[in-house]
N, C-alpha and C positions, 0 to 999 in steps of 0.2 A: 139856641133853644134845644133842650133835651128831647130826645125822641120818646114817644109814649109806646110802651110795649103791651101786647095783648097775648092772652093764652086762650086756646080753643077749649070750650067746655062741652064735652061729649054728651052730658046729661041734658043740657038746655039747648044744645046745638047752636050755641052762639059764642061770641068772643067776649071774654071777660078782661077787663083792664087790669094789668099787673101793677099792684101797688108796691113799690120798693121802699122798704123801711130803712131808716138810717143805720140801724144796727147791722142789717145785712150788708149794707154798703161798706160799713166800717170793717166788717169781717173780711170782705173781699180785699179791701185795701191792705189790711194787716197780713192776710195770707200772701198777697203779692209781694209785700215788702219782706216778709220772713223768707219766702222762697228765693227771692232775689239775693237776700243776705247770705243764705246758705250756699246758693250757687256761687256767689262772689267769693265766699271763704274757700270753697272747694277749688275754684279756678285759681285763686291767689296761691293756695297751697301747692297746687300742681305746678304753677309757673315758678314759684320760689324754689321748689324741689328740683325741677328739671331744666329750668332756664336760668342761665347765669346772668347776673348783672354785669355791666361794664367793669366795675371794680373787682368783682369776683373773677372775671375773665383775666384781668390784668394780674391778679394775685396768683391764679393758677399758672399763667405763663411764667411768672417769676419763680414759682415753686418748681416747675418743670425744668427751668434753666438751672436752678440751684441743684436739683437732683442730678442733672447731666454733669454739672461741674464736680459734684462729689464722686460720681462714677469715674470721671477722668482723673480726679485726685487719687482715688484708690488704685487706678492702673499705674499712675506715676509712682505711687508708694511701692507697688509690687516690683516695678523696674528698679527702684532704688534699693529695695531689699535684695534683689538678685545681684546687683553690683556689690553690695555690702557682703553678701555671702561669698562671692568670689574673693574679695579682699580678705575675709576671715580664713578661707581655705589657703590662700597664699601665705598668710601669717602663720598658720599652724603647720603647713607642710613644706614651706620653703624657708621663710625668714628664721623661724624658730629651729628648724632642722640645721640650718647653717651655723647657728650660734649654740647648738646643742642644748636647747631649752625645751621643756615640756610644753605641748600645746595647751591652750586654754580649754578646760572641760566644756562640753556642749551644754551641760546643765547650767553652767554659769552664763554662757553666751545667750541661751534661750530662756533664761529665768523670767517669769512673769511678775506681776504685782499682786501681793497678797493683801488680806485685810478687807476693808469695806469696798462696796461697789463704787468704783471711781466714775462710772458713767451713768449713774442713776438719774441725774438731772437732764441727761440727753435723751432718755428713753420716752419722754412724754411728747416728743415731736412726731409729726408725720414723717414716714420714711426714716424713723429713728435708727433702724438697723444699719443704714448706709452711713449715717453720721457716727454712730458708735464704732462701726468697723474702721472708719478712717481714723478716729481718735485713738483706738487701740493700736493701729499700725504705727501712728506717729509716736506714741509713747514707747512702743517696743523698739522702734528705730532709734529713738533718742537714747535709750538705755544701751542698746548694742553699739551705737557709735561711741558712747562714753567708754564702754569696756574696750573697744578697739583702739580708741585714743590712748588709754592707759597702757594697752599692750604695746603700741608703737613707741611710747615713752620708754618702756622696758627694753624693747628691741634696740632702740637708739643707745641706751646705756650699755647693752650687751655688745653693740657694734664698737663703741668706744673701748670697751674692755677687750674685745677681740683684736682690735688694732694693737693694743698694748701687748696682748698675748702673742700675736704674730711677730711682733718685734722682739719678744723675749725668747721664744722657743728656738733652740739651736737649729741653724739652717745653712751653715757654710762649713767648709773644711777649715781646720785650725791653722794650716800653713798654705802658702801659695802652691797650688798643685794643678794648674790648668791642663797640663799634658798627662796627668794621672800617673806619672812615673814615680812619685814619692811614696805611694801607698805600698808598705812593705809587709804588713801582716793584718789579717782581719779578725773578726770577733768569733769566739768559740774556742774549742779545744785546740791547743797548739803546743808544740815542743818548746820548752823553755831553753834559751841558748846557754844559760849558765848552770841551771839546776839539772838539765838533761833528762827531764821527764815531761810527759804530757800533763798539762793543767789548763784550767779555764782561763782564757785570755779575755778580760772584761772590756776591752776597747779595741782601737785600731792604732797601728804604728805608722807614722809618716817619717821617712828618712829625709834629712836635710843637713847641710853644713852647720857647724856650731855658729851661733849668732843669727840664724835665720829667724825673722819675726814670727811670733805665734799670736794669733788673733782670737779675741773673744767671739764665739759663734752666735751669741745672742745677747740682748740687753739683760743686765742683772747687777748683782752686788757681790763683790769679792768677799768670801768668807774664810779663805785660807790662802796664805802665800809664804810657805816655808818648806823645810825638809824634815819635818817631824816624823813622817812615815818613811822610813829608810829605803824601802823598796822603790818608792816613787821618786826619791831624790828631791830636788828642789821643784816644787809643783804649786799650781794655783787651782783653787776650787771657786766656782762661781755659782751662786744661787740665782736662778732665773725666774723664780716664782712659778706658780701653776704646777708645782710638784717637780720641776726640772732642776737638775744640778749637772754641771760639766766639770771634768778634771783634765788638766794639762800637766803632764809629768816629764821628769828628766831634763828640766830647764838648766841652762847655764846661768841665767839671770832673770829675775822678775822685775816688772816695771810697775806693779801695783801692790797695794797693801790691803789688809782686811778693812772692809767698810767702804772701799772705793766703788763708785758707780761707773759701770762701763756700758758701752753700746756695741752692737754687732760691728765687727771690723776694727775695733780698738786693739792696739798692740798691748798685750799683757805680760809679755816676756820673750825669751829667746831660746832657740833650740840648744840643747846641751847633751851631756852624757852622764849626768849625776844619777845616783841611786843604783839599783840593780839593773844595769843596762849593758848591752854588748856593742853599742855604737851610738853615735849622735842621732837622735830622733825625738819626735814628740809622740808620747803615748796619750791618746785622747779617749775619754769615756763620756757617755751620756747616761744619766741616771734619772729615773722618774719614780717618785714615791718609793725610793730606796731599792728599786729594781733596776739592774743594768740592762740597757737596751742596745741593740746593734746600731752603732753610729752611722752606718751606711745609709740608714733610712732618714738621715737628717741633713742632707746636702741639697735640698730642693731649690735653694737660691743660687747654687753654684753650677749645677750640671744640667745639660740638655738630656732628653730621654736617652739618646744614643750614648752619651758619656756616662749616664747613670748605669746603663746596662753593662758597660765595660767595667765600671767601678765595682759593680755587684759581682761580676765574674772574677775580678782580681781578689776581692775580699773573701770569696768562698774557696779560693785556692788554698791547699794545705801547706802554707808556708810557715817556716819557723818564725816565732815572734822575736822581737829584739829586747824584750824584758820579761 
């Protein structure tokens, strides 16, 4: 049973019964409901904004884990980049120097990607700068590794060519001369034994008995084996490639003919005294790009450092040539 409410009337000094109308009751109900609804909306908004649901907490944990993984990936990419830079440095300053090749220009190694934005689709994510940074590093590494791979292919081909070049460049003495006693005259101005005046001696003379074997000093192709140049007598010329040619003069007999392929150490003829010569010997010349070089610099397969010093001393002595 509802309670009856009264209001004190100061004019009549009595209590008047309060009559509650339905409309007033309805207004109170509506006011209560509207206030509750607004309060509920505010509370829900605050909770939704500042309090995570279990699913949101799980997603945030996953995002934090992914972010940490991307950061670790970026660090690993930085380490790989450092290793690759070391490989590039070795390639440019060691391998290519050995094979006398130009280093790869830095603008080629470090070239980026032109044109449209390749990472536009990644920029809409949270923490997109980490993702884009990792993607850029991966793309740059992929390009640099490709360039380095092509460089190593080129270095490999140069190594194969270098092996052939090392087998071709003159590197031994043309006659057996282990005790260095056969070297009779060196490179430079010398007194000619027959013409009796100083003239340029374009090679080195090695004395030996007639019939002593003469060896090819490097791999090559015989381009001449005759006595058409009277001063040289019977002689052999070998084209070694890479700009090198050698001459072996005053032979008694040749063992090769033009077009023959020879290797270092093959016998190509025998010591003699043909041509303009004062005694049995082998006159030996080294020519590169049509310029005569001192043969004493081309015995590195034959001599120890001590023997080379002795050979250098003997070759510089002002001895009379034999041709």
